PLY file of the C-alpha trace (Angstrom):
ply
format ascii 1.0
element vertex 227
property float x
property float y
property float z
element edge 226
property int vertex1
property int vertex2
end_header
-56.91 5.34 -61.27
-52.70 5.20 -61.33
-51.03 3.02 -64.26
-48.09 1.99 -61.97
-46.57 0.26 -65.27
-46.48 3.48 -66.96
-45.18 5.51 -63.85
-42.02 3.50 -63.54
-41.46 3.21 -67.68
-41.67 6.95 -67.18
-39.22 7.05 -64.11
-36.73 4.98 -65.98
-37.19 7.38 -68.98
-36.33 10.00 -67.03
-32.58 8.76 -65.77
-31.68 7.38 -69.31
-32.72 10.41 -70.95
-33.15 13.42 -68.49
-36.24 15.94 -69.10
-34.43 19.22 -71.04
-36.12 23.15 -69.88
-38.51 23.79 -72.93
-37.48 27.37 -72.42
-34.01 27.22 -71.42
-32.63 23.67 -71.97
-31.51 23.31 -68.64
-31.32 19.73 -67.74
-33.55 18.60 -64.86
-37.32 18.87 -66.16
-39.09 20.20 -68.76
-39.25 23.77 -67.27
-37.10 25.14 -64.85
-37.84 27.19 -61.86
-35.82 30.68 -63.68
-38.03 29.63 -67.08
-41.53 29.57 -65.29
-40.67 32.68 -63.01
-39.80 34.66 -66.36
-44.06 34.10 -66.81
-45.68 34.28 -63.94
-43.59 37.69 -62.62
-45.54 39.33 -65.92
-49.03 38.16 -65.25
-51.35 38.21 -68.69
-54.17 40.35 -67.59
-56.05 40.87 -70.49
-59.47 39.59 -71.91
-58.89 36.20 -72.75
-61.56 36.44 -75.41
-60.99 40.06 -76.93
-57.58 40.86 -75.61
-58.57 44.56 -73.75
-57.13 45.05 -70.48
-58.84 43.45 -67.65
-57.65 42.38 -64.17
-60.29 39.23 -64.25
-59.36 38.06 -67.48
-63.23 39.02 -68.69
-63.90 43.00 -70.02
-67.41 43.93 -69.65
-67.67 43.92 -73.53
-68.42 40.16 -72.83
-71.67 38.38 -71.70
-70.72 35.02 -70.29
-71.34 32.88 -68.38
-68.27 32.33 -66.01
-67.06 35.23 -63.78
-63.41 35.09 -63.25
-60.94 34.07 -65.94
-57.16 33.26 -65.49
-54.16 32.31 -68.28
-50.91 32.00 -67.95
-49.48 33.21 -70.75
-49.39 34.02 -74.38
-48.28 30.72 -75.86
-45.02 31.15 -77.35
-41.76 30.06 -77.12
-40.72 28.43 -74.43
-44.67 28.13 -72.93
-45.63 26.87 -77.10
-43.03 24.29 -76.57
-43.55 23.04 -73.40
-47.59 22.65 -74.31
-46.64 21.41 -77.86
-44.43 19.01 -76.28
-47.15 17.55 -74.07
-49.62 17.50 -76.47
-47.54 16.12 -79.90
-44.12 14.55 -78.05
-45.70 12.79 -75.08
-43.83 14.92 -72.42
-46.32 13.63 -70.04
-44.11 15.22 -67.16
-45.06 18.38 -68.75
-48.42 18.19 -66.68
-46.68 18.37 -63.34
-44.48 21.64 -64.72
-48.32 22.93 -66.22
-49.90 22.60 -63.36
-47.22 24.12 -61.36
-47.32 27.27 -63.95
-51.32 27.38 -62.89
-51.03 27.00 -59.36
-48.59 29.92 -59.00
-51.12 32.21 -61.17
-53.89 31.58 -59.48
-55.13 33.45 -56.25
-56.63 31.51 -53.18
-59.92 29.03 -54.60
-62.76 28.95 -52.82
-63.10 26.24 -49.82
-65.45 24.72 -51.86
-64.60 25.06 -55.56
-64.06 21.66 -58.06
-61.65 21.64 -60.58
-62.90 20.83 -64.00
-60.99 19.65 -66.64
-62.49 20.29 -70.79
-62.72 16.57 -71.69
-60.22 15.57 -74.32
-61.02 14.32 -77.88
-61.04 10.30 -77.37
-58.91 9.99 -80.67
-56.30 12.42 -78.84
-56.08 10.50 -75.46
-55.60 7.03 -77.97
-52.88 8.76 -79.70
-50.93 10.30 -76.56
-51.87 6.86 -74.06
-53.25 9.38 -71.31
-55.63 13.21 -71.15
-53.80 16.06 -71.19
-56.08 17.75 -69.77
-56.96 15.32 -66.55
-53.67 14.99 -65.65
-53.14 18.84 -65.07
-56.71 19.03 -63.32
-55.53 16.17 -61.23
-51.80 17.11 -60.11
-52.93 20.95 -59.96
-55.85 19.11 -57.73
-53.27 17.67 -54.88
-51.24 21.37 -54.83
-54.24 23.39 -54.00
-56.32 20.23 -52.08
-58.58 20.92 -54.37
-61.30 17.99 -55.81
-61.57 17.24 -59.59
-64.41 15.88 -61.49
-64.77 15.25 -64.93
-68.30 17.03 -65.12
-68.09 17.79 -68.69
-68.01 14.78 -71.07
-67.52 14.86 -74.94
-71.17 14.45 -77.25
-68.75 14.03 -80.79
-65.24 13.78 -81.38
-64.92 16.94 -83.73
-62.02 18.40 -83.26
-60.82 22.48 -83.26
-57.58 22.55 -84.97
-57.30 24.36 -88.03
-60.68 25.21 -87.58
-61.77 29.16 -88.15
-63.75 31.16 -85.35
-67.35 30.75 -86.83
-66.40 26.47 -87.53
-64.97 26.56 -83.67
-67.96 28.33 -82.15
-70.56 25.62 -84.42
-68.67 22.47 -82.99
-68.25 24.33 -79.27
-72.13 23.81 -79.15
-72.85 20.32 -79.67
-69.25 19.47 -78.25
-70.12 18.62 -74.68
-72.32 17.54 -71.96
-72.86 18.23 -68.19
-72.15 14.44 -66.48
-73.11 14.69 -62.92
-74.89 16.80 -60.20
-73.87 20.81 -59.90
-74.54 22.23 -57.07
-74.83 26.39 -56.45
-72.99 27.02 -53.64
-69.29 25.50 -55.25
-67.12 27.48 -57.61
-66.60 25.79 -60.67
-62.94 25.85 -62.53
-62.96 24.70 -66.17
-59.02 23.88 -66.61
-57.80 24.40 -70.68
-54.91 24.09 -71.91
-55.13 26.50 -74.93
-57.65 29.26 -75.30
-58.10 30.69 -79.30
-61.49 32.50 -79.69
-62.82 31.24 -76.19
-65.46 29.24 -77.69
-64.78 26.07 -75.82
-64.64 27.61 -72.68
-67.69 29.68 -73.48
-69.60 26.38 -74.50
-68.42 24.91 -71.38
-69.50 27.66 -68.37
-72.65 27.69 -70.93
-73.41 24.28 -69.78
-72.67 24.57 -66.31
-74.25 28.13 -65.20
-77.68 25.83 -67.13
-77.07 23.43 -65.29
-76.97 24.90 -61.85
-73.67 25.75 -60.88
-73.83 30.22 -60.29
-69.65 30.25 -59.58
-67.88 29.34 -62.88
-64.25 30.31 -63.28
-61.92 29.30 -66.15
-58.01 28.39 -65.68
-55.86 28.16 -68.62
-52.45 27.79 -68.94
-52.30 29.80 -72.49
-53.71 32.04 -74.72
-53.67 31.94 -78.67
-55.05 34.20 -80.84
-56.50 33.39 -83.90
-54.20 33.29 -86.60
0 1
1 2
2 3
3 4
4 5
5 6
6 7
7 8
8 9
9 10
10 11
11 12
12 13
13 14
14 15
15 16
16 17
17 18
18 19
19 20
20 21
21 22
22 23
23 24
24 25
25 26
26 27
27 28
28 29
29 30
30 31
31 32
32 33
33 34
34 35
35 36
36 37
37 38
38 39
39 40
40 41
41 42
42 43
43 44
44 45
45 46
46 47
47 48
48 49
49 50
50 51
51 52
52 53
53 54
54 55
55 56
56 57
57 58
58 59
59 60
60 61
61 62
62 63
63 64
64 65
65 66
66 67
67 68
68 69
69 70
70 71
71 72
72 73
73 74
74 75
75 76
76 77
77 78
78 79
79 80
80 81
81 82
82 83
83 84
84 85
85 86
86 87
87 88
88 89
89 90
90 91
91 92
92 93
93 94
94 95
95 96
96 97
97 98
98 99
99 100
100 101
101 102
102 103
103 104
104 105
105 106
106 107
107 108
108 109
109 110
110 111
111 112
112 113
113 114
114 115
115 116
116 117
117 118
118 119
119 120
120 121
121 122
122 123
123 124
124 125
125 126
126 127
127 128
128 129
129 130
130 131
131 132
132 133
133 134
134 135
135 136
136 137
137 138
138 139
139 140
140 141
141 142
142 143
143 144
144 145
145 146
146 147
147 148
148 149
149 150
150 151
151 152
152 153
153 154
154 155
155 156
156 157
157 158
158 159
159 160
160 161
161 162
162 163
163 164
164 165
165 166
166 167
167 168
168 169
169 170
170 171
171 172
172 173
173 174
174 175
175 176
176 177
177 178
178 179
179 180
180 181
181 182
182 183
183 184
184 185
185 186
186 187
187 188
188 189
189 190
190 191
191 192
192 193
193 194
194 195
195 196
196 197
197 198
198 199
199 200
200 201
201 202
202 203
203 204
204 205
205 206
206 207
207 208
208 209
209 210
210 211
211 212
212 213
213 214
214 215
215 216
216 217
217 218
218 219
219 220
220 221
221 222
222 223
223 224
224 225
225 226
């Protein structure tokens, strides 16, 4: 449900303290059209798991439940600042620009597609005052005329930030569960913000497949290799 009070506050703040582009600093939005073009004009074309060249985002070396994966770009420079501001500095308006970047990156979606945001930890929703992944998915849904469904919900409040590769995969196995009916004719597009090891989206796709999904895509705003 739309929070009218928060919407009014956001509108007033945009006048009193207008947004600066996270890429070039231009006044007007959290990410200007020129900076968006610089990213989408050089599309990410590597495997989201091992970073080897891959046209559809996943190479033949990995057996996964999803069919295709699309990433806006590497989490660095302006894109890193945009995502960081959205997640850690309450730049709620960034959802509009992140969804726009995904819209520019994704191909035409099948007519039966449904957007499925990766569920945000409850503690993070409380801290930010909003579910950042749901905001992106809903905005992208408006741009594409595609419904959003919270078919994945959190099983626990474990957070992967600062966790190592092995720990991330262990945590992901129990992090989510399916909440709703899965239809085999639908293409489910899992929406995530940052892919690091791939543990989250691999498990999310596994759960949807186990529940009956046949066509599963991944769409993420960025790829960040684990340090």
